[in-house]
TIDRENVO-466176 format. One record per residue (C-alpha): residue number from 1; x, y, z. Coordinates in Angstrom, 2 decimals, padded with zeros to 5 digits. Layout:
BEGIN
+-----+---------+---------+---------+
!  nr !    east !   north !      up !
+-----+---------+---------+---------+
! NUM !       X !       Y !       Z !
...
+-----+---------+---------+---------+
***
This chain:
BEGIN
+-----+---------+---------+---------+
!  nr !    east !   north !      up !
+-----+---------+---------+---------+
!   1 !  105.21 !  089.03 !  122.93 !
!   2 !  108.33 !  088.58 !  120.65 !
!   3 !  107.49 !  087.50 !  117.11 !
!   4 !  109.95 !  086.75 !  114.45 !
!   5 !  107.85 !  087.96 !  111.44 !
!   6 !  109.64 !  085.77 !  108.96 !
!   7 !  108.92 !  082.56 !  110.86 !
!   8 !  105.22 !  083.24 !  111.68 !
!   9 !  102.86 !  080.51 !  110.33 !
!  10 !  099.17 !  081.07 !  111.17 !
!  11 !  096.68 !  078.26 !  111.71 !
!  12 !  094.77 !  076.88 !  108.68 !
!  13 !  091.13 !  076.20 !  108.61 !
!  14 !  090.43 !  072.66 !  109.95 !
!  15 !  093.58 !  072.57 !  111.99 !
!  16 !  093.06 !  071.03 !  115.49 !
!  17 !  091.96 !  073.70 !  117.98 !
!  18 !  094.87 !  075.09 !  120.16 !
!  19 !  095.09 !  077.24 !  123.19 !
!  20 !  094.13 !  080.89 !  122.49 !
!  21 !  096.89 !  083.12 !  121.86 !
!  22 !  096.71 !  086.96 !  121.93 !
!  23 !  096.69 !  088.79 !  118.57 !
!  24 !  100.08 !  090.29 !  117.42 !
!  25 !  099.75 !  094.06 !  117.89 !
!  26 !  099.74 !  096.44 !  114.92 !
!  27 !  102.31 !  099.19 !  114.78 !
!  28 !  101.76 !  102.61 !  116.48 !
!  29 !  100.23 !  105.19 !  114.29 !
!  30 !  103.18 !  107.53 !  115.19 !
!  31 !  105.66 !  105.11 !  113.48 !
!  32 !  103.51 !  105.17 !  110.39 !
!  33 !  102.79 !  108.97 !  110.11 !
!  34 !  106.50 !  109.83 !  111.04 !
!  35 !  107.43 !  108.40 !  107.57 !
!  36 !  104.35 !  108.49 !  105.43 !
!  37 !  102.82 !  111.65 !  106.85 !
!  38 !  099.07 !  112.29 !  107.74 !
!  39 !  097.28 !  111.83 !  104.58 !
!  40 !  094.68 !  109.64 !  106.18 !
!  41 !  092.26 !  111.12 !  108.89 !
!  42 !  093.45 !  110.18 !  112.39 !
!  43 !  093.16 !  106.46 !  113.12 !
!  44 !  090.22 !  105.25 !  115.22 !
!  45 !  090.10 !  101.78 !  116.63 !
!  46 !  087.50 !  099.10 !  117.40 !
!  47 !  088.33 !  096.30 !  119.86 !
!  48 !  086.94 !  092.82 !  118.92 !
!  49 !  087.42 !  089.31 !  120.51 !
!  50 !  090.07 !  088.75 !  117.74 !
!  51 !  092.05 !  091.94 !  118.19 !
!  52 !  092.06 !  095.73 !  117.68 !
!  53 !  091.46 !  097.23 !  114.15 !
!  54 !  092.18 !  100.68 !  112.80 !
!  55 !  089.82 !  102.63 !  110.72 !
!  56 !  089.62 !  106.17 !  109.12 !
!  57 !  086.56 !  108.41 !  108.73 !
!  58 !  086.03 !  110.88 !  106.08 !
!  59 !  083.06 !  112.97 !  107.43 !
!  60 !  080.33 !  114.43 !  105.39 !
!  61 !  080.23 !  118.21 !  104.79 !
!  62 !  078.39 !  120.15 !  105.76 !
!  63 !  077.75 !  117.77 !  108.69 !
!  64 !  074.42 !  115.96 !  108.22 !
!  65 !  072.81 !  113.40 !  110.33 !
!  66 !  071.40 !  111.55 !  107.46 !
!  67 !  074.52 !  110.97 !  105.55 !
!  68 !  074.83 !  107.80 !  103.37 !
!  69 !  077.76 !  105.45 !  104.09 !
!  70 !  080.45 !  104.07 !  102.10 !
!  71 !  083.01 !  101.53 !  103.30 !
!  72 !  086.29 !  100.88 !  101.38 !
!  73 !  088.16 !  097.45 !  101.62 !
!  74 !  091.53 !  097.26 !  100.40 !
!  75 !  093.50 !  094.43 !  098.91 !
!  76 !  096.22 !  092.12 !  100.16 !
!  77 !  099.54 !  093.77 !  101.18 !
!  78 !  098.56 !  097.51 !  100.59 !
!  79 !  096.50 !  098.87 !  103.75 !
!  80 !  093.65 !  101.48 !  103.80 !
!  81 !  095.92 !  104.25 !  102.66 !
!  82 !  096.14 !  102.62 !  099.20 !
!  83 !  092.32 !  103.44 !  098.81 !
!  84 !  092.68 !  106.96 !  099.77 !
!  85 !  093.32 !  108.52 !  096.35 !
!  86 !  090.01 !  106.81 !  095.13 !
!  87 !  088.12 !  107.70 !  098.20 !
!  88 !  089.31 !  111.46 !  098.08 !
!  89 !  088.12 !  111.71 !  094.54 !
!  90 !  084.87 !  110.20 !  095.22 !
!  91 !  084.27 !  112.24 !  098.35 !
!  92 !  084.66 !  115.48 !  096.39 !
!  93 !  081.71 !  114.38 !  094.09 !
!  94 !  079.70 !  113.01 !  097.12 !
!  95 !  080.45 !  115.38 !  099.96 !
!  96 !  077.21 !  114.63 !  101.84 !
!  97 !  078.27 !  110.99 !  102.26 !
!  98 !  080.42 !  109.51 !  105.06 !
!  99 !  083.29 !  107.55 !  104.00 !
! 100 !  085.33 !  104.88 !  106.09 !
! 101 !  088.37 !  103.15 !  105.23 !
! 102 !  089.56 !  100.12 !  107.28 !
! 103 !  092.82 !  098.29 !  107.75 !
! 104 !  092.20 !  094.52 !  107.42 !
! 105 !  093.71 !  092.14 !  109.88 !
! 106 !  097.57 !  092.06 !  109.50 !
! 107 !  097.63 !  095.32 !  107.52 !
! 108 !  098.39 !  098.94 !  108.40 !
! 109 !  097.79 !  099.52 !  112.09 !
! 110 !  095.52 !  096.70 !  112.72 !
! 111 !  096.46 !  093.57 !  114.81 !
! 112 !  097.03 !  090.11 !  113.45 !
! 113 !  094.84 !  087.50 !  115.02 !
! 114 !  096.42 !  084.06 !  115.59 !
! 115 !  093.60 !  082.38 !  113.66 !
! 116 !  092.96 !  081.09 !  110.30 !
! 117 !  092.69 !  084.00 !  107.78 !
! 118 !  089.74 !  082.76 !  105.83 !
! 119 !  086.83 !  084.95 !  104.59 !
! 120 !  084.87 !  084.22 !  107.79 !
! 121 !  087.53 !  086.10 !  109.94 !
! 122 !  087.35 !  089.20 !  107.67 !
! 123 !  083.60 !  089.11 !  107.25 !
! 124 !  083.42 !  089.07 !  111.06 !
! 125 !  085.64 !  092.28 !  111.19 !
! 126 !  083.32 !  093.96 !  108.66 !
! 127 !  080.31 !  093.02 !  111.01 !
! 128 !  082.20 !  094.36 !  114.02 !
! 129 !  083.04 !  097.59 !  112.27 !
! 130 !  079.44 !  098.25 !  111.08 !
! 131 !  078.09 !  097.41 !  114.51 !
! 132 !  080.66 !  099.75 !  115.97 !
! 133 !  079.72 !  102.63 !  113.68 !
! 134 !  075.99 !  101.80 !  114.17 !
! 135 !  075.63 !  101.45 !  110.31 !
! 136 !  072.71 !  098.81 !  109.73 !
! 137 !  073.71 !  098.82 !  106.00 !
! 138 !  076.32 !  100.32 !  103.70 !
! 139 !  077.56 !  100.64 !  100.25 !
! 140 !  080.83 !  098.72 !  099.62 !
! 141 !  083.76 !  099.49 !  097.56 !
! 142 !  086.40 !  096.61 !  097.31 !
! 143 !  089.71 !  096.37 !  095.53 !
! 144 !  091.36 !  093.04 !  094.64 !
! 145 !  091.28 !  090.67 !  097.68 !
! 146 !  088.92 !  093.35 !  099.18 !
! 147 !  086.56 !  092.88 !  096.18 !
! 148 !  086.63 !  089.09 !  096.80 !
! 149 !  085.63 !  089.68 !  100.40 !
! 150 !  082.95 !  092.24 !  099.30 !
! 151 !  081.27 !  089.71 !  097.09 !
! 152 !  081.19 !  087.16 !  099.89 !
! 153 !  079.88 !  089.71 !  102.26 !
! 154 !  077.13 !  090.67 !  099.95 !
! 155 !  076.32 !  087.06 !  099.31 !
! 156 !  076.07 !  086.08 !  102.88 !
! 157 !  074.74 !  089.29 !  104.45 !
! 158 !  072.56 !  090.93 !  101.76 !
! 159 !  070.47 !  092.98 !  104.22 !
! 160 !  073.71 !  094.77 !  105.15 !
! 161 !  074.62 !  095.72 !  101.67 !
! 162 !  072.92 !  098.56 !  099.75 !
! 163 !  075.31 !  098.29 !  096.68 !
! 164 !  078.83 !  097.24 !  096.04 !
! 165 !  081.60 !  098.22 !  093.55 !
! 166 !  084.43 !  095.78 !  092.80 !
! 167 !  087.62 !  097.06 !  091.39 !
! 168 !  090.04 !  094.65 !  089.79 !
! 169 !  088.55 !  091.70 !  091.78 !
! 170 !  090.75 !  089.00 !  092.96 !
! 171 !  089.17 !  085.52 !  093.67 !
! 172 !  088.88 !  084.28 !  090.13 !
! 173 !  092.28 !  082.75 !  089.88 !
! 174 !  092.17 !  079.04 !  089.77 !
! 175 !  094.77 !  077.34 !  092.02 !
! 176 !  094.82 !  074.53 !  089.36 !
! 177 !  096.60 !  077.02 !  086.97 !
! 178 !  099.70 !  076.69 !  089.17 !
! 179 !  102.33 !  074.11 !  088.79 !
! 180 !  102.22 !  071.01 !  091.08 !
! 181 !  105.19 !  072.36 !  093.05 !
! 182 !  103.47 !  075.97 !  093.50 !
! 183 !  100.24 !  074.11 !  094.58 !
! 184 !  102.25 !  072.19 !  097.23 !
! 185 !  103.49 !  075.51 !  098.70 !
! 186 !  099.93 !  076.51 !  099.27 !
! 187 !  099.37 !  073.45 !  101.46 !
! 188 !  100.03 !  073.02 !  105.21 !
! 189 !  103.41 !  071.38 !  106.20 !
! 190 !  105.15 !  072.67 !  102.99 !
! 191 !  108.57 !  074.40 !  103.08 !
! 192 !  107.25 !  077.57 !  104.82 !
! 193 !  110.23 !  079.63 !  103.94 !
! 194 !  109.82 !  078.79 !  100.36 !
! 195 !  106.16 !  079.37 !  100.52 !
! 196 !  106.57 !  082.89 !  101.86 !
! 197 !  109.02 !  083.78 !  099.13 !
! 198 !  106.66 !  082.36 !  096.45 !
! 199 !  103.59 !  084.16 !  097.82 !
! 200 !  105.41 !  087.61 !  097.66 !
! 201 !  106.82 !  086.87 !  094.34 !
! 202 !  103.43 !  085.96 !  093.00 !
! 203 !  101.85 !  089.10 !  094.51 !
! 204 !  104.57 !  091.48 !  093.31 !
! 205 !  105.13 !  089.78 !  089.94 !
! 206 !  108.70 !  089.26 !  091.18 !
! 207 !  110.88 !  090.78 !  093.68 !
! 208 !  109.67 !  094.08 !  095.57 !
! 209 !  111.35 !  096.99 !  094.21 !
! 210 !  111.02 !  100.36 !  096.09 !
! 211 !  111.60 !  103.40 !  093.97 !
! 212 !  114.59 !  105.21 !  094.89 !
! 213 !  112.83 !  108.54 !  095.03 !
! 214 !  109.98 !  107.19 !  097.25 !
! 215 !  110.95 !  109.71 !  100.05 !
! 216 !  110.73 !  112.71 !  097.72 !
! 217 !  107.38 !  111.50 !  096.33 !
! 218 !  105.98 !  110.92 !  099.77 !
! 219 !  106.99 !  114.45 !  100.86 !
! 220 !  105.00 !  115.73 !  097.94 !
! 221 !  101.90 !  113.91 !  099.31 !
! 222 !  102.05 !  110.91 !  096.84 !
! 223 !  101.19 !  107.40 !  097.81 !
! 224 !  104.12 !  104.97 !  096.96 !
! 225 !  102.58 !  101.52 !  097.38 !
! 226 !  106.02 !  099.64 !  097.30 !
! 227 !  107.28 !  101.73 !  100.15 !
! 228 !  104.31 !  101.24 !  102.26 !
! 229 !  104.36 !  097.38 !  101.64 !
! 230 !  108.12 !  097.28 !  102.67 !
! 231 !  107.34 !  099.33 !  105.71 !
! 232 !  104.71 !  096.68 !  106.94 !
! 233 !  107.09 !  093.84 !  106.32 !
! 234 !  109.66 !  095.52 !  108.52 !
! 235 !  107.30 !  097.08 !  111.25 !
! 236 !  104.36 !  094.94 !  111.55 !
! 237 !  105.40 !  091.70 !  113.11 !
! 238 !  102.18 !  089.89 !  112.03 !
! 239 !  102.01 !  091.20 !  108.37 !
! 240 !  104.10 !  088.64 !  106.41 !
! 241 !  102.29 !  085.72 !  108.07 !
! 242 !  098.87 !  087.28 !  107.46 !
! 243 !  099.61 !  087.90 !  103.71 !
! 244 !  100.73 !  084.27 !  103.41 !
! 245 !  097.59 !  083.06 !  105.24 !
! 246 !  095.20 !  085.21 !  103.22 !
! 247 !  096.72 !  083.85 !  099.86 !
! 248 !  096.21 !  080.45 !  101.13 !
! 249 !  092.77 !  080.66 !  102.71 !
! 250 !  091.27 !  084.13 !  102.28 !
! 251 !  089.55 !  083.78 !  098.89 !
! 252 !  092.21 !  085.18 !  096.68 !
! 253 !  091.65 !  082.04 !  094.48 !
! 254 !  088.87 !  079.75 !  093.62 !
! 255 !  086.15 !  082.06 !  094.98 !
! 256 !  083.89 !  081.98 !  091.87 !
! 257 !  080.77 !  080.78 !  093.82 !
! 258 !  080.73 !  083.82 !  096.07 !
! 259 !  080.64 !  086.12 !  093.12 !
! 260 !  077.80 !  084.10 !  091.51 !
! 261 !  075.76 !  084.28 !  094.82 !
! 262 !  076.43 !  087.96 !  095.18 !
! 263 !  074.85 !  088.56 !  091.60 !
! 264 !  072.07 !  086.38 !  092.69 !
! 265 !  071.15 !  088.71 !  095.53 !
! 266 !  070.01 !  091.37 !  092.98 !
! 267 !  071.92 !  094.11 !  094.94 !
! 268 !  073.07 !  096.82 !  092.53 !
! 269 !  076.68 !  096.00 !  091.52 !
! 270 !  079.46 !  097.47 !  089.43 !
! 271 !  082.77 !  096.01 !  088.23 !
! 272 !  085.73 !  098.03 !  087.11 !
! 273 !  088.85 !  096.51 !  085.86 !
! 274 !  092.07 !  097.23 !  083.86 !
! 275 !  092.23 !  096.02 !  080.24 !
! 276 !  095.69 !  094.43 !  080.86 !
! 277 !  094.89 !  093.00 !  084.39 !
! 278 !  096.09 !  089.36 !  084.67 !
! 279 !  094.03 !  088.69 !  087.67 !
! 280 !  090.77 !  088.83 !  086.00 !
! 281 !  089.11 !  089.62 !  082.65 !
! 282 !  085.97 !  091.21 !  081.38 !
! 283 !  084.69 !  087.97 !  079.99 !
! 284 !  085.32 !  086.01 !  083.25 !
! 285 !  083.32 !  088.74 !  085.22 !
! 286 !  080.48 !  088.65 !  082.69 !
! 287 !  080.38 !  084.96 !  082.71 !
! 288 !  079.63 !  085.23 !  086.37 !
! 289 !  076.43 !  087.31 !  085.70 !
! 290 !  077.66 !  090.91 !  086.23 !
! 291 !  076.15 !  093.21 !  083.85 !
! 292 !  077.73 !  096.59 !  084.63 !
! 293 !  081.35 !  095.93 !  083.86 !
! 294 !  083.75 !  098.75 !  082.64 !
! 295 !  087.38 !  098.29 !  081.38 !
! 296 !  089.95 !  100.97 !  081.69 !
! 297 !  092.05 !  100.82 !  078.59 !
! 298 !  095.86 !  100.15 !  078.96 !
! 299 !  095.55 !  099.64 !  082.66 !
! 300 !  096.74 !  096.68 !  084.83 !
! 301 !  095.80 !  095.42 !  088.29 !
! 302 !  096.85 !  098.61 !  089.93 !
! 303 !  094.05 !  100.44 !  088.15 !
! 304 !  092.56 !  101.55 !  091.62 !
! 305 !  095.51 !  103.99 !  092.06 !
! 306 !  097.07 !  104.39 !  088.76 !
! 307 !  093.97 !  105.54 !  086.95 !
! 308 !  091.87 !  107.24 !  089.77 !
! 309 !  089.94 !  109.57 !  087.52 !
! 310 !  088.51 !  106.86 !  085.27 !
! 311 !  087.67 !  104.53 !  088.18 !
! 312 !  086.05 !  107.34 !  090.11 !
! 313 !  084.12 !  108.30 !  087.12 !
! 314 !  082.58 !  104.99 !  086.72 !
! 315 !  081.70 !  104.52 !  090.32 !
! 316 !  080.25 !  108.21 !  090.41 !
! 317 !  078.05 !  107.39 !  087.48 !
! 318 !  076.92 !  104.13 !  089.38 !
! 319 !  076.13 !  106.06 !  092.62 !
! 320 !  074.56 !  108.89 !  090.69 !
! 321 !  072.18 !  106.54 !  088.98 !
! 322 !  071.42 !  104.96 !  092.44 !
! 323 !  070.93 !  108.57 !  093.73 !
! 324 !  072.87 !  107.51 !  096.88 !
! 325 !  072.79 !  110.93 !  098.67 !
! 326 !  068.82 !  110.86 !  098.58 !
! 327 !  068.45 !  107.21 !  099.38 !
! 328 !  066.67 !  106.31 !  102.62 !
! 329 !  069.23 !  105.09 !  105.22 !
! 330 !  068.51 !  101.59 !  106.26 !
+-----+---------+---------+---------+
***
């Protein structure tokens, strides 16, 4: 299936049904590891009716049959690898817990379904993954768009969520804060080329700039988010279309109700954000009903990678208070 990644426009919710089309395959693992190395555990895959998705398992040590379970859900653009620094820090503190990171649709090594990229599609992927792993319930850690998905998942499937931690949550931007021209670009039938350019400028805060020394940094085992994002745009034929569709329909904006309903479940919850994050503020999060909210000074939206010790510390304390490694598996 030949796809021009810069012309792909995915269906929108409410579009007239069309003939089913096969998903756009994700890249091969070897094409990724040949550039970025093997920082992640070997990819594993689950096959769903919508496509094949990649996930990565950090096993408990020493091996135990009653290990608790954590699932990390990344944001838009940056795949599972972007959550690895935080996951590694936390796994050191909670070695008897099994961690899994997943590449969401259109990211990393996962396919891109030719379907509307609303929250329902991604919640279905989380359902399929938990079923595949035989995990009846899980502790969730979501970053940015992944935090918006996490809130919606907890709100709609409370029996499957034991706790959830939100890091720099997206979902609280109001689409009405954009200009009329920008709002038009978010609608169907707009100038799709202009819409793609605007979405990526919005996400990047301007044009994507990959550090010149990224190869040297990668060789040292460092994660360089900009280089990974550029790689996906070049090597994953469904990535660009998926990103645009997520921004339009995935819950990156106007998702306040899901957060309120997630709080209403009573599931233990934590929010960590950067003081200078322009995606959400402490007051906004508290106004939604969250009580355990922690702010990392002088940090922005990239707090999940830029300030790993602080973020890991807050989550460690949260899990420690829950005593997750002694909790009964359910």
